N, C-alpha and C positions, 0 to 999 in steps of 0.2 A: 555403427553404434548410435549415431544421431538419428538415422532413419528409423531404427528400432524404437528409440525414445519417442519420435514423432508419432509412430504408429500406436505406441502405448497410450500417448496422450489423446490421440484421435479415438481409440477404443474407449477410454474413460469418458470422453465427451459424448460419444454415442450412448453409453450406458446411462449417463445423466439425462440425456435427451429422452431415452426410453422411459426412465423412471418418471420424469416430469410429465411425459405424454400420458402414461398410465394413470398418474394421479389426477391430471386434468380430466381424463376420460371418466374415471370413477366418480369424480366430483360432479360432473355434468350428469352422469347416470343417476347418482343419488338425488340430484335436484329434480330430474324427470320422474323418478319413482315417487318422491314426496308429492310432486304436483299431481301425478296420476292418482295417488291415494286420496288426496284432497278432492280432486274432481269426482272420483268414484263416490266419496262420502256425500259430496254436494248433490250428485245425481240421484243417489238413493233417497237422500232427505227431500229433494225437490219432488221426486216421484211420489213419495209418501204423502207430502203435503197436497199434491195434486189429486191423488186418489181420495184422500179424506175430504177435500173440498167437493169433489165430484159426488161422492157418496152422500155428503150432507145435502147437496142440492136435490138428489134423487129422493132422499128420505123426506125432505120438505114437501116435494111433490106428492109423495105417497100420503103424507099426513093431510094434505089438502084434498086429494082425490080418492084416496083409499087404495088398497092393494088391487092391482089389475087382475082380471080373470084370465083363465087359460086361453080364451079366444084372442085376447089382445096381446098375449105374450109373443105371438108370431110376428107382430109389427115391431117388436123391439130387437129382432135379430139384426136389423140393419144398423142399429145403434151400437155404441161402445159399452152399453151396460144392459143388464137384465134384472128384472124383479121377479123373484121366485117365491111363491107361497110355500110354507113349511108345514108339514104334518107332525112335527116334533119340536122339542125345545131347542133354542139356539145353541150352537156349539162353537168353540174357538177360544181365543184368549182375549181378556180385556186390555185394550191398549192403554187405558189410564193407569193400570197397575204397573205396567212395564215402563211406560214413558210418562210418568206423572207430571213432568215439567211441560208437556205439550199442551197447547191451548185447544182442547177438543170442542167440536161443534155440539150444540145442545141436541140436535136431531139424532146424532149417532154416538153420543157419549156412553149409553148403556149397551151398545152393540158388542158382539164378540167377533173377533177377526180370525180369518184364515187366509192364506195367500200362497201363491207360487209366482214369484216375481217374474218368471219368464212367460207366464200364461194369464193369471187372473189375480184379482184382489177381491175378497168377499167379506161382507159385514152382515151378520145375522142379528135381527132386532126382535125383541119380544112383542112389541106392538099391541100391548094390552090383551094378551091371550090369542092374538091372531099373528103368529110369528111369520116373518118373511125374510128373504135374503136379498141383498143388493150385490151383484157380481159385476165387476168392471173387467173388460178385456184389456190386458196389458201387452198383448203381442205387438201392437203398433208402436207405442212409446218405447218399449224395450228394444225393438228392432232398430228404431231411430237412434237410441242411445248406444247400442252396440256398433252401429255403423260409424257414429261419431267417434267412439273409442278406437275402432280400427284405424280410421283416418289419422287420429291423434298419435297412435302408436307408430304408424308408418312414418309420419312426419318426424317423430322423435328419433326413430332408427336412422333415417336419412340425415338428420341433424348431427347425431352422434358420429356417423361415419365421416361426414364432411368436416366436423370439428376435429376428428382424429387426424385427418390428413393435414388440415390447416394448422393445427397445434404443432404437429411434427415439423412443418416448414418454419413456423414462427420460432420454435425452440432452437432449431438449428441455426437460424439467423442470429438469434440472441446469444447463443453460445459460441458463435464463430470468433468473436474478438478474444474470448478466453482461450480458445484453441490456438489462436495466433500468438497470444502471449505465452502460452505453454510451449509452443514450438520455438519461439525466440529464446525462452529460458533454457530449453533443451539444447539449443544451438550454442548458447553461452557456456553451458556445462561441458560441452565437447570441445571447448577452446584448446584444452591441453593436447588434443589430437589433431589440431589444425596445422597446416603448413603456414609459412610466413605469408605467402600470397593470399591464403584464405583469411588470415588474421587482418591483413591490410584491407581486403575487400570488406570484411565485417566492420572494420573501423570506419571505412568510407560510408557504409550504410548507417552506422551509428551517428554520423554527423548530421543526418537528416532527422534524428529523433529528438524532438523537443516539444514543449507544450504548444507552440504556435503552429506546428506542422503535424499535429496528431492525426488529422484526417487523411494525410497521405499514407499512413500505415494502417490505422484501424478506423473502420467506418462504424461509428456508433450513433444511433438515433439520439436526439436531444433529450429524450425522456429517460435514458439509461444512465442516471447520475451515478449509481453505484459502480457500473463498469467504467465510466469516465474517470472516477476517482482511482480505480484500480489501474487503468491505463496510465494515468498521470503518475502514479507511484512507480510503475514499471519504467516509464519514460525517464523519470528522475534517476532511478537506479542505473539505467543504461547510459544516461549522461555521465554519471559518476564513473561507470566502468570505462566509458570512452575516454574520459579525462585522465583516469588512472593509467589506462593503456598508453595513451599518448605521452603522459609524463614519464612513464617507465622507459618508453622508447627514446625520448629525448634525453633522459638521465643516462641510459646506456651509451647513446651516441656521444654525449658530452664527456662522459668518463673515458670512453675510448679515445676521444680526441686529446684529452688531457694526458693520458698515458702514452699516446703515440709520440708526442714531442720529446719527453725525456728518453724514451727508448731509442728514438732516432739519434739523439745526441750521443748516447752511450755507444750505439752501433758505429757512429761516425768516428768517435775517438778510438774505438777498438780497431777499426780499419786503419786509422792513422798509426796506431801502435804496431800493428802487424806489418806495415809497410816499411817505415823508417824510424818510428818512435823509440825502438828498443835501444838504439845507439845514441839518441839525442836526449840528454838529461832534462833539458827545458821542455821538450815535447812530452816526455814521460811524466814529468811533474804536472804539467798542465792537464794532461789526460787523466791522471789519477785524481786531481782536484775536481775536475769537471764531472768525472764519473761519480765521485763521492757526493758532490752537490746534487746531481740529478737523482741519485739513489735516495738521498734524504728527501728530495721533493716527492718522489714516488711513494716513499714510506708515509710521508705526511698525508698525501692524497688518499692512499689506501686506508689509512686509519680513519680519516674523515668519512670516507665512503662506508666503511664498516660501521661507524657510529650511526650514520643516517640510516643504514640498512637495518640495524638493530632497533633504532627508533621506529622505523616504519613497521617492523614486525612486533613491536611492543615487548621487546626482550630486555630493554634497559631498565634496571631496577633502581628506583630512587631510595636513598637512605636519608630521609629528612630529619632535621633536628633544629632546635632554636639556635641561631648563630648571629653573631654581631657583624652586620654588613659593613660597618665602618672599619673594623679590624681586617676583614677580608680585602676591602679596597686598599687599605694601607699595605698589605702584603704584596698585592699585585703592583702597586706603585713602586715599592722598593725593589722588587724583582726587575721591573722594566728599567729602573735607573742603573742597575748593575749590568744589564744586557746592552742597553742603548745609551751611549755617551753623547749622542748628537742632538738630543732633544731635552727640553726642560720639563720636568714632571712636577705637578703641584697637587696637593690634596686639601680639600675644603670640607669640613664638617665641624660642628660645635659640640655634639653630644652623640653617644652611641645610638645606633638604630638597629633594631633586631628584626629578622625575618625567620620564617620557618621553611627550610629547604635543605637540599643536598649541598653541602659545602663544596665538594669537588666539582659538581656540574655548574654551580653558580660561578665559581672561580674560573672555570673554563670559558663560560660565556663572557665574563668580564675581561679575560685575556684576549678573546677574539676582538672585542670592541676596542681595547687599548692598542692591540697590534695593528688594527686597521687605521686608527688615528696616527700611529707612528709611520706606517707605510705611505700614507697619502698626505703627510705634512712635510714641508721643506726642512732641511737641517737648521737647527737653532729655534724651531718653532716650539710652542708650549703645548703640552697635553695636560688637561686639568681633570681630576677625578673629584666629584662632589657627591655627598650623601645627605639626604634630608628625609624627614618623616613627618606626617601630619596626624599620626595616631591611627590612621586607617591604611594608608599606602606609604611604602618606602620607595624613594626615588634615588637611583644611583645613575649619575650622568658622567659621560666621558666626552669632553669637548676638545677639539683641536683647532688649529689655525691653518688648515690645509686648503686644498683646491676646491673643496665643496662638491656637492652633487647637483647635477642639473635637474630641473623639474621633471623632465621626461623620464629620467631614470629612477626617481624616487619610488614609484609604485613597484619596481621590480628588484630592488636591491636585496630582498630576502629570498629571491628565487635561486635555486641551485645552479651553479656555474655562471651566474650572471655577473658581469663586470661593467662598471661604468666607463672604463677606459681600457679597451682591448690592447691598445698600443703599449700600455705600461704593464701588461700582465707578466711578461718575463722579467721586467725590471723589479717589480715589487715581489714577485714570487708567490703571488696569491693564486688560489685554486678556484675562488668563487663559491666556496662551500662554508666559509667561516660564519657569515651572517645567517645562513640557513640553519647551522648548528645552534648558534646563539638564540635564534627565534624559537627553535624546537625546545631548548632547555627552559626558556622563560615561559613559553606556553604551558609546559608541563607543570610549572610551579604556580599556575593560575594568574600569571601576569601578562604584560605586553611591553613592547618596545616603541618608544616615541622618537621620531627623527625630526630634527630641525637642521636645515642646511641651506647655505647660500653660496653660489659660485664665487670664488675668490675671497671669501670671508672665512669659511670653516664649517664644520659639522659638529652637532651635538646629538648624541644618542643616549636616551634615558631608559633604563630598565625600571619598570614599575612593578613592584611585588607587594602582596599583602603584608602589612606590618604586623609584627608579633611583639608580645611583652617578654621581658627577660625571663620571668618565672612561669611563662605559659607552658602548660602541658601539651604534649603532642596530641593532635586530634586523632580520635579513634579510627576514623575512616582513612586517615593518611598513613597510619602505621603499616609498614611493609607494603606501601603502594607500589604497584607495578603498572606503569602507564600502558 
């Protein structure tokens, strides 16, 4: 299938090259035709001016010496002109009436013209009752002009053929980067039919694709700025595809690892029960409790994975409304006091603060932050929830007196499955997905999370959301929003 797509793209590239080549050929042919017509007009005009000047010179000579006799006419045969006495009235057309804008010579102004541009040009003059004709032989000049025209046409034909071949080569070189980009896009489109090995090979190739190594994949002359922009855009897209692919593979690997541990624990207790736990009440009770605990952990992990998967697929619907953030924080604080008796919870705010958002999702994010503070704080430590607003932003903070986060871990705490202390993972029961979920929720509400932490002192996480007025109407664009 990929091969067929590449052939299809190659065929399109060739058709584009053919069209461009034909257009360039026709354009050059049109330029040559216009130039030939202009040269032909200039040649005819130049020839006309030459014969008029030559006839005027002969007419001036006749005015000075008179019309030659028949005996002297024989001496003129070696010349390019002949003076012929007429026994009739002059015939022909007056040049001044046809080309009145031409500056005619006084000696030939009243003459009548006849011509055959391939043979002669003739002017018949009345000459005060003794008419005569001046006839110029045009065979020599016309033969010269014809030879020049033939040489010019031959050069133009050779130039057209050479340009036809040269343009075809230039167009193919110019379109080659586009064909390569099309082939890469076709290869990406066929990813669904690739094996794991092919995908890994493609991912390895994508590692090389970035703005600093563009020449290693696409060779573009410096003048092709449009193609460079296209290549840069494609490279950026491929970088994102590569990043998404690697993130997906890492996500699947981490999820498999997280599920492998509770499954192994359940299998271990099942084997224990099958061997001798049926008759030992203590072992039976321990196995049941451990299985229930691991099942709850797997259920929580699967629910978190499903939430993030729906978020990645943009299928989580927001149901925003104007809500009192202080009341929501108070509910979470009271719930945590009932659940956890080993920590002290405090709430600090002086007046109601309102935001526009989904109550369930914002409460879920707040629970994640509070639960993290509880997990990483020693027994007897205090967890403080505070809310304040400055008219533009509402700030909800959760501060603990726990172990804190080291500086190297701070940039990664919102990554999925990332834990600052792997050794305490089983102890705290965390999956490494809570902060990723909280960040997703806050981002979808147009806010962000600020983190302040010192090792051995504690951590403060602050959710910053756009503040709303109590009577504020729901924004039209946010109604029924689906992220």
